[in-house]
MIFIBA-387750 format. One record per residue: residue in one letter; x, y, z of N, C-alpha, C in turn. Coordinates in steps of 0.1 Angstrom, whole numbers, plus 5000, padded with zeros to 4 digits. Layout:
# residues N
AXYZXYZXYZ
...
# end
This chain:
# residues 421
M522951784996521651764989520751674998
K519451714999518451635006518351495000
K517751405008517451275003515951245004
V515451154996514051114997513851015008
D513051045018512650955028511450875023
V511350745028510350655023509550595034
V508250585032507350515042506650405034
L506750285039506050175032505650065042
G504849975037504349865045505249745045
L505349675056506249565057505549425057
Q504249425056503449305056502749285043
W501449245043500649225031499749335028
G500149455031499349575030498449595042
D497649705041496749745052497349765065
E498649805065499349825078499049955085
G498450055077498050185083498950295078
K499350275065500350375060499750515059
G498450525056497750655054497950745067
K497650675078497750755091499150795093
V500150705091501550745094501950855085
V501650855072502050965063501451095068
D500151085072499551205077500251255090
V500751165098501451205110502851265107
L503451205096504851245093504851375084
T503751395076503851505066504151645071
P503951685084504351815088505851845086
N506651735085508051745084508551745069
Y507551735060507851725045507051825037
D507751875027507151975018506451905006
V506951785002506451704991506151564995
I504951514991504651374993504351314980
A505051194977504851144963504550994964
R503550954957503250804955504050754944
F504750634946505650584936505250454929
Q504150394934503750264927502350234930
G501750134924500450084927499350154920
G498150104923496950164917495850194927
P494650204922493550244931493050134940
N493750014940493449914950493949954964
A494850054964495350104977494150174984
G494150164997493150235005493750285018
H494250415017494950475028493950555036
S493650505048492650575057493250675066
L492650795066493050905074491950945084
H492250955097491150995106491651125113
F490851225112491151345120489951435120
G489851515130488751605132487351535132
G487351405137486151335138485651275124
E486451295114486151245100487051135095
K486651055086487450955080487550975065
F488750975059488950985045489750865040
V489350805029490050695023490650735010
L491950735009492650774996493050654988
H492850654975493150544967494350574958
T494450694953495550734944496250864948
V495450954954495951084958496951054970
P498151114970499051104981498451154994
S498851105006498251125018498551265024
G499351345017499751475023498751585018
I497751545011496851635004496151725014
F495951685026495151765036496051865043
R497351865041498251945048498552075040
D498352195047498552325040500052335036
G500252385024501552415020502352295014
S501652175014502352055008502052044993
M503051984986502851944972502751794971
N501851744964501651594963501851554948
I502651454946502951404933502551264931
I501751234920501451094916502551064906
G503450974910504650934902504450844891
N505450834883505350754870505150604873
G505450554885505250414888503750374891
V502950474892501550454896500650424883
V499650344884498650334873497350404878
I496750474869495650564873494350524866
D493250514873491950504867491350644869
P491150714857490550844858489250864865
V488450754864487050754871487250764886
I488050674891488350664906489050794911
L490050834903490750954907489951074907
A489151094897488251214896487251214907
E486751094911485751084922486451124935
E487651074937488351094949488651244950
I489151304939489451454939488151534943
S487051494937485851574940485451564955
Q485651444961485351434975486251514984
I487551524980488451614988488051754985
E487751794973487451934970486151974978
A485251884980484051914988484351955002
T485551925007485951965020486552105020
G486652165008487252305007488652305003
I489252185000490652184997490852204982
D491852294978492152324964493152214959
V492652104955493551994951494452024939
V493852104930494652144917495952214921
S495952294931497152374935498152284943
R497652174948498452084957498951954951
M498651934938498951804933499451814918
K500451734915500951724901500951574897
I500751554885500651414880501751384869
S502451274871503551244862502951204848
K503551264838503151234824503451084821
R504351024828504750884825503850784832
A502950824841502050734848501150674838
H500850544839499950474829498550484833
L497650474823496250484825495550344825
I494650324834493850204834492550234826
L492450154815491250174806490050084812
P488850124807487650044811487849894807
T488549874796488749734791489749664800
H490649734806491549664816490849604827
R489749664832488949614842488249484838
A487749484825487149364820488149254818
L489349284814490349184813490749124826
D490749204837491049164850489949054855
A488749094852487649004856487648874848
A487948884835487948764827489048674831
S490248724834491448654838491148574851
E490548644861490248584874489248474873
A488248504864487148394862487748274856
A488748294847489348174840490248094849
K490748164860491648084869490847994878
G489548024880488747934889489347934903
K489647814908490047794922491447854924
T492247874914493647924916493648074914
K492448144915492448284913493348354924
I493848474920494848554928494148624940
G492848664937492148744947492248894943
S492248914930492449054925491249144929
T491549274931490449364934489649404922
L490049344910489249364897489249504893
K490249584896490249724892491149744879
G491549644873492349654860493749684862
I494249674874495649714877496649614871
G496449484873497349394866497449404851
P496349404844496349424830496949554825
A496849664833497449794830498949774830
Y499449714841500949694842501449594831
M500549504827500949414816501149484803
D500249584801500349664789501549754790
K501849804802503049884804504349804800
T504449684806505749604803505649554788
G504449534783504249484769504449604759
R504649724764504849844756503649874747
N502549854753501249894746500550004753
G500950034765500150124774499950264770
L498850324775498550464774499050534786
R499650654784500150724796499450864797
V499650914809498951044812499351154801
G500651154798501151254788500451234774
D499951114771499251094758497951164757
I497351194769496051264769496151394761
L497251464761497451594754497851584740
L498051454735498451444721497251444711
P497451494699496351514690495751374686
D496551264686496051134682495651044694
F495351114706495051034718493850934715
M492850984708491650904706491950774698
E492850794688493250684679494050584687
R494950634696495650544705494750464714
Y493750534720492850474729492050364722
Q491550394710490750294702491550174698
A492850194695493650084691493849984703
L494150044715494349964726493049894730
K491949964729490649904733490349784723
E490649804711490349694701491249564705
K492449594708493349484712492749414724
H492249484734491649424746490349344742
F489549394733488349324729488749194722
F489849194715490349064709490748974720
Q491449014730491848934741490648874749
L489648964750488448914757487648804750
R487748814736487148714728487848574731
Q489148584733489848454736489448394749
Y489048474758488448434771487048394770
D486448424758484948404756484148484767
Y484648604769484048684780483348804774
Q482048814776481248924771481149034781
V481349154776481149274785480849394777
D480049484783479749614777480349724785
T481349784780482149894787481550034785
T480450044777480050174773479750274785
A479050234795478750324806479950364813
Y480850274816482150304823483050394814
E482950364801483750444792483350594792
Q482050624793481550754794482150824806
E482050754817482550814830484050834829
W484750734822486250744820486650874813
F485950904802486251024795485951154803
R484951144811484651264820485851274830
G486351154834487451154843488751214837
I488951184824490051244816489951394816
E488751444813488551594813488851654826
S488451584837488751634850490251644853
L490951544848492451534850493151654843
K492551694832493151804824493351934832
R492651944843492752064851494152064858
F494851954859496051934867497251954858
E498351994864499652004857500251864855
F500451824843501151704840502651734838
V503451664846504851704847505851584844
D507051614840508151524840508551504854
S507851414861508051404876509451374880
E510251304872511651274876512451404877
M512151494868512851624868512351714880
V511051704882510451784893511051734907
V511051604909511551544921513051584923
N513851554913515251584914515551734916
N514751814910514951964912514652004926
Y513551944932513251964946514351924955
L515051814952516151764960517351864959
K517551914947518652014946518352144954
Q517052174956516652284964516552254979
D517052134983516952094997515552085002
T514552044993513152024997512951895003
A512251885014512051755021510951675014
I511251555010510351475002510151345009
L508851305010508451175015507851085004
A508350975001507850884991506850784998
E505650774993504650695000504350564992
G504550454998504250324992502850284994
A502350194985501050134986501149984987
Q500149914991500249764994501349735004
G501949625003502949585013504149515007
S505249505015506449445009506249295005
L505449225012505249075009504349054997
L503849174991503049164979503949214967
D505249234969506149274958506149174947
I506149224935506049134923507249044922
D508449084927509648994927509848914940
F509648984951510048924964508848884973
G507648904968506448874976506148724974
T504948684979504448544978503848514965
Y504748524955504248504940503548364939
P502548354931501948464922500848544930
Y500748524943499648594950500248734955
V500548814945501148944947500549054939
T500949174941500449284933501349294921
S501149394912501849394899502949494898
S503349544910504449654910505449614921
N506549694921507549674931507249764943
T506849694954506349764966507549794975
L508649734973509849754981510449894979
C511349934988512050064987512650084973
A513149974967513749994953512750054943
G511450034946510450084937510450234937
V510950294947511050444947511950494936
C513050424934513950464923513350464909
T512650354907512050344893510650414893
G509950424904508650484904508650634905
L509750694909509850844909511050894901
G512050804897513150854890514250914898
V514450854910515550904918516650794920
A517950834921519050734922519050674936
P519550544937519550474949520350554960
T521350634956522050714966521250824972
R520050854966519250964971518150914980
I518250784985517250734994517750765008
G516950825017517350855031516750765041
E515950815050515350735060514350645054
V514250515058513150425054512350385066
Y511150435066510150405077509350275073
G509550175081508750045078507650035087
I506450015082505150005090504749865091
F504349825103503849695105502749695116
K501849605115500849585126501449505137
A500849525149501349445161500949295159
Y500149265149499749125145499849125129
C499249025123499249025108497949005102
T497749065090496549045082496849025068
R495948965061496148955046494748955040
V494649015028493349015020493648925007
G492648855003492848774991493548644994
S493848574983494548444984495948454986
G496648334989498048334991498448285005
P499748255006500348205018500248305030
F499948245042499848335054500248235065
P501548215068501948115078501248125092
T501048245097500548265111499048285111
E498348255100496848275100496148195110
L495148255117494348185127492948165122
F492548045124491148005119490247985131
D490648025142489848005155489248125160
A488748125172488148235178489048355180
T490348325182491348435184491448515171
G491448445160491548515147490348595145
E489148545148487948625147487848745156
T488448725168488548835178489448955172
L490548915166491449015160490749085149
R489949015141489249075130488149175134
Q487449135144486349215149486849345157
V487749315166488349425175489149525166
G489849465156490749545148489949605136
N488649575135487849615123488549585110
E488949455109489849415098488949385085
F488549495079487749485066488349585057
G488549545044489349625035488749765033
A489649875034489250015032488750035018
T489149965009488749974995487549884991
T487749754995486749654991485749615001
G486049635014485149595025485349445028
R486249375021486449235023487049205037
P486549105044487149065057488549025054
R489449075063490849035062491148905070
R492048825065492548715072493448765083
C493348705095494148755106494948645113
G496048695119496948595126497948675134
W498848595141499848655150500948715142
L501748805148502848865142503848765137
D504348775125505248685118506648755117
L507548725127508848795128509748755117
V509548625112510448575101510148665088
A508948685085508548765074508948915076
L508748955088509049105091510549125090
K511349035095512849055093513249055079
Y512648975071512848965056512549095050
A511349155053510949285047511949395052
V512349395065513249495070514549485062
M515049365060516349345052516149395038
M515049355031514949395017514749545014
N514249615025513949755023515049845029
G515949785037516949865043516249965053
V515249905061514549995070515450055081
T515250185084515950255094515150275106
A513850275105512950295117511650225115
L511250155126510050075125508850155131
I507650135126506450195131505450095134
M505050075146504049965150502650025151
M501749965143500350015143499449915150
K498349965154497249885160497649805173
S498549865180499049805193497849775202
D496949875202495749865211494849745209
I494949685197494049575194494349455202
L495549445207496049335215495749355230
N495049465234494849505248494349385257
D493449305252492749205260493149065259
F494349045253494848905252495748865264
D495448745270496248695281497648655276
I497648585264498848545258498948595244
I500148645240500348695227501448615221
K501248565209502248485202502948555191
V504248515188505048575177505748455171
A505648455157506348345150507848385149
V508748305154510148335154510948245144
G510248145139510848055129509747975122
Y510147895112509247805105509747665105
E508847575104509147435101508647405088
V509547375078509147345064509647205061
N508647115059508846975055509846915066
G509646935078510446875089511746945092
Q512047055084513247125086512947265093
K513747305103513547435109514347535100
V513647645097514247755090513947885097
D514947985096514748115102514648225092
Y514348185080514248295069513048265061
F512648365053511448355045511748285032
P511248165030511748075019510948105006
Y511548054995510948054982509547974983
E509647864989508447774990507547825002
A507047945000506148005010504747945007
D504447835013503147775010502547715022
E501547635020500747575032501647475040
N502747435035503647345042504447405053
I504247535055505047605066504247595079
T504947555089504347555103505147655111
P504447755116505247855124505647805138
I506847845142507347815155507147945164
Y506347935174505948045182506748065195
R506848195198507348235212506148305218
E505848275231504648335237505148455247
F504248555247504448665256503248685265
E503448735277502348765286501748895280
G500348895279499649015274499649125285
W499349245281499349355290497949375297
N496949315290495549315296495049445302
C495349555295494749685299494649775287
D493949875288493649975277494850065276
I495550065265496750155263496350275254
C495050295250494650395240494950535245
N495050555258495250695262496750725266
V497550625264499050645266499550745256
R500350845261500950935251502450945253
D503050865262504450865264504950715266
F506050675260506450535260506650485274
E507150565283507350525297506150485304
Q504950535299503650505306503150365302
F503650305292503150165288503450065299
P502549965300502849855309504149775305
Q504849715315506049645312505949535302
Q504749465302504549355292504649415278
F504049535276504049595263505449635259
K506149695268507549735266508449615262
D508149505269508949375266508649335251
Y507449345247506949305234507749385223
V507749515225508449615216509949585216
A510549565228511949545229512349415221
F511549315222511849185215511849205200
I510849275195510749305181512049385176
E512349485184513549565181514849485180
A515049395190516249315191516249215179
E515149155176515149065165515349125151
C514749245149514949315136516149405135
G516749435147517949525147517649665143
V516349705144515949845141515049895152
P515150025156514350075166512850095162
V511950075171510550115169510350255173
K510250345163510250495166508850555168
I507850485162506550535164505550425167
I504650445177503750345181502350405180
S501450335174500050385172499150305182
V498250375189497350315199495950345196
G495650385183494250425179494250485165
P493150505159493050555145493350705144
D493150775154493250925153494650975153
R494951085146496251155146496851155160
E496051195170496551225183497051095190
E496450975186496750855193498050795187
T499150865188500350835182501550875191
I502450775195503550805203504850805195
V505450925194506750935187507850925197
R508750825196509850815206511150895201
# end
């Protein structure tokens, strides 16, 4: 029986998962999103065009592929309907290429209001939420109050919707937060009507039946491993399990059914929003990384915080996910640096540590190892042997430290700018 291969981010998100899934999808018949919400922004570049996907799996542009939005995802019907219409405008028949899990939860207009109220109440300790209602939707899921995609087809759907909406308005009054959701609510119900065109499925049965038929499946993660609700830099995390384990709960597959795990990382580090970031640079080097790397959120446009590669955090993510192959993105952004640094350890309160600690906070000082930069343009390289020796040394060090081979290297945003070893 086939196994589900997994592709996910190993840092704080924004690693370039969309492009990688797009490069890998020719080898797979089914691409499935297993967690997260529309705060994901998977950018695909091909044919001179750019597409940013928030909820739709990244295989949607491949002929003959089936795309599944799994039960672990939370869906905003407005954002999803808008995304679908943009893809349909390119001539793609999305309805025939995508199924939606009945068990996926819905983000209500009032979830967005609760998100904003909660962040406002936190003041200086705010998480840095994208304010898309994702956290409150997951809270309703675990609180057993949520609305699911399958509920749309029930005769009492409107009653269920109104009951949850009233509960939210009660909570908003506790925050003393005034909001009018009428306009968004109208869009929301138009989004619901749009979703009714799709097949709502028991995705766990669909996925396992595909496996029985030896169908090649790729599970696509959103955000990054260091934002995992359990193992990330809590509380500055997302509301779902972004690790490989999330595939089992987010699609309904057994742990023994997990195959290859592709872990994606940038040749340096970025982070959006609040929270610990040991290798963050506040100097001209950090600004250079941001500008050259165009480090602004695909979904929010927010400038990303930038810093050197953190091998301590990367090795932690490799361990937690059982990564079998590494994929290095944005290697070309380091083209013009004389010296490139990599964090190989931390100093925490005067003690040297070589692991990612519970106390991941501002008291961490990274211990760096320096590498000679390659100081040349590698964007046109299409074979690993053509890379300068300094670049090969950088890759070899990462492989040796992580104990996992770097199988794919990206030297630009386009599909073609990808070296598979």
